[in-house]
C-alpha positions in Angstrom: -22.8 -32.8 -18.5 -23.1 -29.0 -17.8 -24.8 -28.0 -14.7 -26.5 -24.6 -14.6 -25.5 -22.4 -11.6 -28.1 -22.3 -8.8 -30.1 -19.1 -8.7 -29.5 -16.8 -5.8 -32.3 -16.9 -3.3 -34.5 -13.8 -3.2 -33.5 -12.7 0.3 -29.8 -13.1 -0.5 -30.4 -11.1 -3.8 -32.2 -8.4 -1.9 -29.3 -8.0 0.6 -26.7 -8.2 -2.2 -28.3 -5.5 -4.3 -28.8 -3.2 -1.3 -25.2 -3.6 0.0 -23.8 -3.2 -3.5 -25.8 0.0 -4.0 -24.6 1.4 -0.7 -21.0 0.6 -1.6 -21.2 2.1 -5.2 -22.9 5.3 -4.0 -20.5 5.9 -1.2 -22.9 5.2 1.7 -20.5 2.4 2.8 -16.9 3.6 2.7 -13.8 1.7 1.7 -12.5 -0.3 4.6 -15.8 -0.1 6.5 -16.7 -3.3 8.4 -19.7 -5.2 7.2 -21.0 -6.9 10.3 -23.4 -9.7 9.6 -25.6 -9.2 12.7 -26.0 -5.5 12.0 -26.9 -6.1 8.3 -29.3 -8.8 9.2 -31.1 -6.5 11.6 -31.1 -3.7 9.1 -32.7 -5.8 6.3 -34.9 -7.9 8.5 -33.4 -11.2 7.5 -31.3 -13.9 9.2 -27.5 -14.0 9.0 -27.5 -16.7 6.3 -28.6 -14.5 3.3 -26.3 -11.8 4.6 -23.3 -14.1 4.6 -24.1 -15.5 1.2 -24.5 -11.9 -0.2 -21.2 -10.9 1.2 -19.5 -13.9 -0.3 -20.9 -13.1 -3.7 -19.8 -9.5 -3.4 -16.3 -10.7 -2.5 -16.3 -12.7 -5.7 -17.2 -9.6 -7.6 -14.3 -7.6 -6.0 -16.4 -5.2 -3.9 -15.9 -6.9 -0.5 -12.9 -8.4 1.2 -13.4 -11.4 3.5 -11.0 -12.1 6.3 -11.0 -15.0 8.7 -10.0 -12.7 11.6 -11.5 -9.3 10.6 -14.7 -10.5 8.9 -16.0 -8.6 5.8 -15.1 -5.1 4.9 -15.7 -2.9 1.9 -12.8 -3.2 -0.5 -10.2 -0.4 -0.4 -9.2 1.2 -3.7 -5.5 1.8 -4.3 -3.5 2.8 -7.3 -2.6 -0.8 -8.2 -6.3 -1.9 -8.1 -7.4 1.1 -10.2 -4.6 0.4 -12.7 -5.6 -3.3 -13.0 -9.3 -2.6 -13.6 -8.8 0.3 -16.0 -6.0 -1.5 -17.9 -8.4 -4.2 -18.8 -11.1 -1.7 -19.7 -8.7 0.1 -22.0 -7.8 -3.1 -23.7 -11.4 -4.3 -24.2 -14.0 -1.6 -24.1 -12.8 0.6 -27.1 -12.6 -2.5 -29.3 -16.1 -3.6 -28.2 -17.4 -0.1 -29.1 -15.6 -0.2 -32.5 -17.4 -3.5 -33.2 -20.7 -2.1 -32.1 -20.4 0.8 -34.4 -19.1 -1.3 -37.3 -22.2 -3.5 -37.1 -24.5 -0.4 -36.9 -26.1 -1.7 -33.7 -28.9 0.2 -32.0 -27.5 2.8 -29.5 -30.9 4.0 -28.2 -29.9 2.7 -24.8 -26.8 4.9 -24.7 -28.8 7.9 -25.7 -31.4 7.2 -23.0 -28.7 6.8 -20.3 -27.3 10.2 -21.2 -30.7 11.7 -20.7 -31.1 10.0 -17.3 -27.7 11.3 -16.3 -28.5 14.8 -17.2 -31.8 14.6 -15.3 -30.4 12.9 -12.2 -30.8 14.8 -9.0 -28.0 13.2 -7.0 -24.6 11.5 -7.6 -26.1 8.0 -7.1 -28.5 8.5 -10.1 -25.7 9.9 -12.2 -23.4 7.0 -11.3 -26.1 4.4 -12.3 -26.7 6.2 -15.6 -23.0 6.4 -16.3 -22.7 2.6 -15.9 -25.7 2.1 -18.1 -24.2 4.3 -20.8 -21.0 2.4 -21.0 -22.8 -1.0 -21.0 -25.1 0.2 -23.8 -22.0 0.9 -25.9 -20.3 -2.5 -25.5 -23.2 -4.9 -25.1 -24.2 -5.0 -28.8 -20.6 -5.7 -29.9 -21.6 -9.1 -31.3 -19.3 -11.1 -29.1 -21.0 -12.4 -26.0 -17.7 -13.4 -24.4 -16.2 -9.9 -24.8 -19.4 -8.3 -23.4 -19.4 -10.8 -20.5 -15.8 -10.0 -19.6 -16.7 -6.3 -19.5 -19.8 -7.0 -17.4 -17.6 -8.8 -14.8 -15.6 -5.5 -14.5 -18.6 -3.3 -14.0 -18.8 -3.4 -10.3 -15.1 -2.9 -9.7 -14.9 0.0 -12.2 -17.9 1.6 -10.5 -16.1 1.3 -7.1 -13.0 3.0 -8.5 -15.3 5.7 -10.0 -17.2 6.2 -6.7 -14.0 6.9 -4.8 -12.6 9.2 -7.6 -15.8 11.3 -7.8 -15.6 12.1 -4.1 -12.4 14.0 -4.8 -13.1 15.1 -8.4 -16.8 15.5 -9.1 -16.2 16.0 -12.8 -19.7 15.2 -14.0 -19.9 17.9 -16.6 -16.6 17.1 -18.2 -17.5 13.4 -18.4 -20.9 14.2 -19.8 -19.3 16.2 -22.6 -17.0 13.3 -23.3 -20.0 10.9 -23.3 -21.8 13.1 -25.9 -18.7 13.2 -28.1 -18.3 9.4 -27.9 -22.0 8.9 -28.8 -21.9 11.4 -31.6 -19.0 9.7 -33.3 -20.7 6.3 -32.8 -23.9 7.6 -34.3 -22.0 9.0 -37.3 -20.6 5.6 -38.0 -17.0 6.6 -37.1 -16.0 3.4 -35.4 -12.3 4.3 -35.0 -13.1 7.8 -33.8 -15.6 6.6 -31.3 -13.1 4.0 -30.0 -10.4 6.6 -29.7 -12.7 9.0 -27.9 -13.7 6.3 -25.5 -10.1 5.3 -24.8 -9.2 8.9 -24.0 -12.3 9.2 -21.7 -11.4 6.1 -19.7 -7.6 6.8 -19.6 -7.9 10.5 -18.6 -10.4 9.7 -15.9 -8.2 7.3 -14.1 -5.1 9.4 -14.5 -6.8 12.4 -12.9 -7.9 10.4 -9.9 -4.9 8.2 -9.6 -1.8 10.1 -10.9 0.4 7.1 -10.2 -1.3 5.0 -12.9 1.1 4.5 -15.8 0.2 5.1 -19.5 -1.5 2.1 -21.1 -0.8 1.3 -24.8 -3.8 0.7 -26.9 -6.1 2.7 -29.1 -4.5 6.1 -29.8 -5.8 9.1 -28.0 -8.4 11.4 -29.6 -6.5 13.9 -31.9 -6.4 17.4 -30.5 -7.5 16.5 -27.0 -5.3 17.7 -24.2 -5.4 17.0 -20.5 -6.7 19.6 -18.1 -4.4 20.8 -15.3 -3.7 18.2 -12.6 -6.4 17.4 -10.0 -6.1 15.9 -6.6 -6.0 12.2 -6.1 -9.0 10.4 -4.7 -9.2 10.7 -0.8 -8.3 7.6 1.2 -6.8 5.8 -1.8 -3.5 4.1 -1.0 -1.2 5.3 -3.7 1.3 2.6 -4.4 3.5 4.9 -6.4 4.3 7.0 -3.3 5.6 3.9 -1.4 8.2 3.1 -4.1 11.8 4.3 -3.3 
């Protein structure tokens, strides 16, 4: 007999969302300690909901739990960025191709683009960016595929938050988003998938130059990379450690 997972208590959920937001908007930096007593005092709760929230965030890949060091914000390195974006490149363009093929409603993606353009700060743009990508893959018609991408959302956002500190390429990415959506609205499933693949792959290559090429959907014809840009600050670049 299947047993439904227990709902997260409201206080735990409150702490979880607040800490997650602080991590994904750069208020809490990679490697920063997350002290239960300090967080409990900050949010006006006991240590129990804080501890449970941190455990949940560890399961989502945003926090690292250590028996000796306690909890810290996860550090992003080239290997982690490669792993997360490798899976996105394998799944997200195909999900979008299916969304377009079934002529699903993309009003949510259009609304997210408008929110991003109107956002007054990086946090607002980051949240709108996440909503845009989710609106593209969620109506793909395969709940398991959409669920797998949902599970990557927080880790992908963490990578993006670090990268945007070094390369605040909002305008370039907004242009790419508009191109992706335009192709999708035109019913060009393969073109939209190719544009999305290029968008994801070029972003992670700019921020983490050590990330190798990933096979998959071909790049958008005629699109070339801009000149090199600096890697994300504080990111441990595994490629530099190799002999």
